[in-house]
N, C-alpha and C positions, 0 to 999 in steps of 0.2 A: 150248600150241600154238606152233609155230614162226611167226615173223613172216611168212615167205613164204606160209604157209598161212592166216594169219589174215585177210588182205585182199589182193585183187588190186592190181597197180600202178595208180596213178591219175595218172601223170605227165602234166603239161601242158608244151607246148614251143612256142617261137618261134624260127625262123631269121631273122636280121635282114637279109634281102636288101633292097637299096635304100637302106641307110643310108650308103652311101659307103665302108664299110670292107670290105676284101677279105682273105681270104674272110670271108663273113658270120659273125659270132659266133652262137652258139646258146645260148639261155637256157631252162632247164627248171625248172619248179616240181615238186620231187620229193615233198615232204611239207609239210603245213600244219595249223594248228589248224582244227577244225571251227568255223564261225560266228565268225570272229575279231572282226568288228565288234560283234556281240551280246555276245561274251565281254568285250570291253573295257568296254562300258557296264555289264555285270553286275558286274564288279569295282568299278567306281565306285559303283554303288548299294549294294553290300555294305557299304561304309564307313559308311553312314548307315542301315543296316537292322538290325532286331533278329534277323534270320535271314539266311542266305546267299541271295543272289539268283543264279539260274542263267541262262545265255544264253537258254534257251527262255522264261523269265519276261519278258524285256524285249521280246519280239516276239510275244507270244501273241495280241494283237488290235490293232486300229487305235489305240486309246488308248495302249497300252503302247509301240507303235512311235513314236508322236508324242513321248512322254516320252523314249524312248531317244534320238531325234535331238536333242532339246533338251539333254539331258545331254551327249551326245557333243560338241556344238558348244560348250557352255559350259566343259566341262573342258579341251577343247583350247585354246580361246582364253585361258583363265586360266593355261595352262602346266602343268596337272596331267597330265603325259604318261606317268606310270608305268602308267596303265591300258592304253595301247597297246603297252606293253613285254611284256605277258603273251603275246599271240599270237606264235608263232615260225614262220619260214618257211625251209625248206631248199631251196636252189637247186643245180642242176648248171650250171656254166658251161663252155662249150667255145669254143676258138679266140679266147680273150682274151689280151691281151698281158701280159708281165711288168711293163711300165711301168704299166699300169692297176692291177695288183694292188699294186705298191709305192706308187704315188702316191695311190690312192683307196680301194680295198677294205681295205687292211691298214694304213692310216695312223691308225687309232683302235683302242681296245681292245674294242669291243662287237661281236664277231663270232667265229665259229669256222670255220676252213677246213682242208681236207685237200686238198693239190694235188700234181700230178705233180712229181717231183724231177728237176732237171737233174743232180744228183749220181749218181743211180741209174738213170736212163733215158736212153738215147742219143737225141739230138734228130734227127729225120728231116728230109729235104729239104723245103723249101717251108712249113715250120711257122712262119710269121711273119705278123704283122698289117701290112697296108698301110693307113694312115689316109687320110682324104680329102685329095686333092692337087689343085692347080689345073689341071693339064694332063696329057696323055698323056706328054709329055716328062718331067715331074716324076715320074710314076708309073713310067716305065721306068727312070729314074735310081735311084729309091728301091729298086725290086725288084732291080735289078742290084747295088746295094750290099749288100742282104741276102743275095743269092746268093753274093757274094764272101766275106762274113763266114761264111756257112755252109760254104763251101769251105775257108776258113781253119780252121774248127772241125774239119773232117774231116782236114785236114793235121796239125793239132795232135794228133789222136788217134793218128796214126802216129808223129809226132815224139816224143811223150811216152811211148809204150808201153815202149820200152827203158829209159829212165831210171826210170820208175815201177816196172817189174819188178825192176830191180836194188835199188832202195830197199826194195821190199816183201820181197824175199828176204834183205836185210840184217837186217830186223826178224824174219823167220821163216825162218832158215836151213834148218831141218829140212824145210820145205815144198818145197824145190827137188827133192826126190826124187820128188814127185808134182806137178810144176809145173802140168800141165794141169788138175788139180783146182781150182786157185786162179785160173784165168784170169778168171773172172767177177768175183772180188774185185779183181783188178788192174784190170780194165776200169773198174770203178766209180770207182776213184781217178783213172784217166785222164779219165773224164767230168768229175769234179769240177774238174780243172785246165783242161781244154780249153774248158769252158763260158764262161770269162772273155772269150773273143773273140766270143761270140754277141751280137747286138743285143738291146736291151731290148724290141724288137718281137716277140721269140720267143714262140710260143704257150705257154699253159698250159691245163690243164683241171683242174677242182676241184669239190669240194662246198663251198658257202658258206652258212652258216646265220646268220640275223640275226633280231632281234625286229622287231615292227612299228614300234617307235620308231626304230630304226636305219634302217629302210627309209624312213620319213618324212624322216629327215635326209639320206639319199642323194638322195632326190627333190629336196629343197631345194637341194642343192649340186652338181647335175650340170654346171653351167657353170664350176665352179671349176678351178683349176690341177690337173694338168698335161696331161691328155688329155681335153678336154671332149667331143670327138666320140664317143669310145668310151664315156665316162661317160653321155652322153645316150642312146645306143643301148641299152646293156646295162641301165642302171637303168630306162629307159623300159619295156623288156620285162619286167623284174622286177615293176614296178608294174602293168603290164597283166595279167600272169598272176594276181597277187593280186586284182585287181579282178574277174577272172572268177569267183573262188571267193567273193569278198566285195565286192559292188558298192559298198557304202557306206564301205569302209574308209578311203579317202583323201578323203572328202567334204569335210572341213574343213581339209585341208592347204593351206598357202600355195603360191603359184606358185614355180617355181625362182628362186633369188636371182641376179639378173644379176651377172656377174663385176665389172662396172663399179661396183657398189655395195659392194664389199668393200674393207676396209682394205689387204689385200695388193695389190690392183690399183692403188689410189691411190698407194701408196708405190713399187711396182715401176715404174709408169709414170713417176713423177716422178724417181726416184733411180737406176733400174737400166736405163735405155735410152740408146742412143747410144754413140759411140766412147769417151767418158770413162768410161762405166759398164763397158765391156768391159775397159778398162785397170784399173779398180778391182776387177773380179772376180779378175784375176791377183794384184793386191796383197792382196786378202782371202785367197786361197789361200796365198800366202807367209806372211802374218801368222799364219794359223791353224796352218800346218805348223811355224812357228818355236815356237809355243806348245806344240805336241806334243813337240818336242824329240826327234824320231826314233821316238816311240811311235805305235802305232795308237790308243791310248786313254789320255788323261791325266786324272788326278783333279784337278779344278779347284776343287771346293767340297765341303764336308762339314759336318755338325754337330760343333762343336768339343767338345761333351760327349757324344758319341755313346755311348761305352762306359758312362759313368756313368748316362746316361738309360736305357740298356738294363738295367743292373743294378737300378736303382731300380724300373723297371717290373716286373721279375721279383719283387722283394720286395713290391710293391704287390698283385700277383695273389695272393701267398701270405700277405699280412698279417704280414710279418716285418720286424724291425728290421735296421739295418746291422750291429749287433753279432752278431745271430744268423746272418746270411748276408752275407758279404763281396761286394764287386763281382766279384772274380775267380771266386768260387764260383758266383755267380748267373749269370755269363756261361757258365760251363761247363755249368750245368744245362740251358740251352736250346740250346747249340751243339755240345757235345762228344758225338759219337756213342757214346762209351763210357758216357755218363751217361743218354742218352735213347734207348737201343737200339731199342725198338719203333717209335719215330717214325723214326729214322735208317735203319732197315733195310728199310722198306716201299717199294714202288714208287708207292703212292698218296700224293700230296702233301697232308698234312693241316694244314700249318703255319698257314693262315689260319683254321682252325676250332678249334684247340687254344688254351686260355687262356694257357698259358705262352709258346708260340711267337709269339703275337700281340705280345709285347713286342719282337719283332724289327722291328716297324714303325717304331720310334722313331729309330734311326740312319739317316742319309740321305746319299746321295752324288750328285755330278754329275760326269760325265766329258765331256771334249771328245773326239770320235771322228772318225777318217777311215777309212772302209771302202769297199770296192768296192760298186757298185750291187747286185751279186748277193749279196754277203755281208750287206749291210744288209737285203736282202729277207728273209733268214733271221733276222737279228738283231731286226727289228721284230716278229717273231712272238712275242717275249717282251713281251706286251702290258702287263704291269704294271711294266716299266722303260721308260717312254715316252721318245721323242726328239722334238725340234723339227726335223723334217727339212725340207729346203729346197724352194722353188720351183726346179725343175730348171734353168730358163732363167737363174736368178740365179747359178748356180754353174758352168754348163757352160762350160769353156774351149775355144774353137774354134781357137786359134792353134797349139796343140801338144798332144799326147796328155797327159792327166792321169789316170793309171791306177794301180790297186793290183793287183799280180799275185801269184800264189802262188809259194812258194819253188821248186817244181820247174820252173816256167817261168823264173824268174830264173836258175836254175842251168843251164839248157839253152840255150846261145847261139842255136841255130837257132830254137828256139821263141820266145824273147824277141824276136828280130829279126823273125820273122813277125808277131807280135802288134803290134809297134810300127809295122811297115810298113803293115799293113791299118788300123791306128788312124789313121795320118796320112792315108791315102786316104779313110777314112770322114769325117774332119773336112772334107776338101775336098768330099766329096759333100754334106755338110750345108750348107756355104757355098753350093754351087751350087743346092741346093733352095731356099734362102732367096732367092737371086737370081731364081729362077723363080716366086717369089711364094708359096711354101709357108708355111703358118703355122708359127712356131717349134715349137709343140707337136707338129706332125706331123714336122718334120725331126728332132726330138730322139728319135724312136723308133729312130733309127739309132745312138744312143750305145751303146757297148759295155757288156756286163756288168761289165767291169773299170773303168768310169768311177768316179772317186773321188767320194764323197759325204761332206761335212763337216757335223757337227751336234753338238748337246749332248744328252746322255741322262741322266736322273735316275731315282732310285728309292730305296726303303728297303731295309734289310738283309734283311727277310723275302723280298722278291721277287728281290733280287740273289742271295741265298743259293741259291734254287731255280735261277736261271739259271746261276750259276757251277758248281753241282754238276753240271749237265748238260753245260756247255760246257768244263769242264776235262777231260772224258773225251777220250782220244786218238781216239775215233771221231767226235767232233764236227767240224763244218766247220772246216777248218784256220784260216781267217782269223779266225773268231769265237773259236776256241780260243786263238789268239795274243793277241787283245785281252783275253780273260778272264784269261789268265795275268798280263798287265800290270796289270790292274785289281786283282787279288787281291794282287799284290806291293805295290802302292801302299797298299792298305788295311792290310796288315801293318805298314807304316811308321808310319801315324798311329794305328792301333788294334791293337797287337800281340796283345792277348788275344783279340780277335775274329778277326783275320787268321790266327792260328795254327790255328784250328778250321774253316778253309774248305778243301775239297778235292773231288775227283771222287767218284763213287759207290763205286769200288773202295776208295778211302782210307777213306771212311766205314764201309763194311762191314768192312774189316780192323780198324779201331779199335773197332768195336762187337762184333767177334768173330763176324760172320756169314760163313758160307761157302756157295758159293764167293765169293771176294772180288770177282771180276768178275761182274756179273749178265748179261753179254751172251752167254754160251754160246760157240758156235763163232765168234762175231764178236769174240772177245777180241783186243785190239789188238796183242798180242805183247810188251808191255812191262809189267813188274810195277810199275805207276805207284804203287801203294799204298806202296811202300817208298822212293819218291823224295821228296826235298825239292823244293818248287816251283821253286827256282832251278836245279834239274837237269833240268827238263822240256825235251825237245828233240823237234822234229818237222819233217819235210820234206813228207810226204804224209799 
């Protein structure tokens, strides 16, 4: 039976009017486990039972319920929290800011989200969050700044249409004959570049699915950096909706952790406040950029025996000696698409489940990266290559624009001048908001999508392999594509046998003999990338 016929919708919803955020965010609980509290205790009791304990067993009578509550309290207090990881909750969030997603919802690996894309969907007027502000004057200033940035976005849509169209038809010359057919494809590339001028206050809507354990962590951290008012409101509604369907689920949860009790607050307050700290932020940015040496992503650390460790792990899985399987041959076994064709040709990533490809966990890399806020919002979705992203107030440079812009904007003088002009005006607006008494977390909602974010990112070869395969594709977001190209080039230098076997999906399919080489159908990028060396990769849009 189709899902739609199996059960009627049971969606629960809260519109957060009165929280000080305009327009009010909307939180909906779309799907949830039946009896999540009972389920979590049933899983705990099953560990010590000769048979499976079911949720209905732990609540069948008063005595069972008393035991349930004692077990729930003791397991939570002891830190045995995997029991509350079983129940899962799917939320729909509307009218939430991109800043909230970047700083809070997507800064950890334990979630799944599907959100509206600024690359593919045009942003409409008025779609931005106004955080709590101290006065009507501050609110008027904030909203005027957002309207100005949205007007700049619309201007960029016009400014960039011609340059993007020319670049598009340079890639697909045959498509000029039916140019009107490709206008939507061109528009999407214009959206991708124009979005850099939007504020991080811009709205998103999304599905967001988390376990009960993650929701407990959200509740504990609502006062944390970088947007506490929105965090309190949205997470508070998520918790309230879960309590409607499971009144005891948060019975033993700790109160929210005061920001003042965190190490981040102690160090930020002591070291990152005042005029001297503002000067040091600029010094940090210069120092970091010098370390990058003109790159978006610089390899700064790696396991020195990465290739040898990988090869030995392959031999260990198979119980083979070095004499029987050399390092080079072992590496080809797990990375060469010509050797592991069934694995390399499929769209479902099985690398974490197969015995041999788990050997890819052993090589490890750390990159220093500088991305725009909007590109990093996409980059952080690769949850298994985590980064130590900043407190935004610790890096925000308010004296001069600190931006990362796409090549098509850099190459279009009128577009670049427009972005830089509104960026300077926005910094003045942020400074004025602070003078009016706005909390820095509220003022920073005005930062542009193009604002530079500097951080370190680490991961193992198994997870970077998956990321690079996706992001070396010419259809990937341009800025992350560029960083991925730089990363793979550097891996080739230190681990040539590994690096030679890294490429986009079309390269893998070509090497494995799978056709068509490009799996994207009519979304083919127009370039036979499978035949190019990485050093010959070129992209503007």
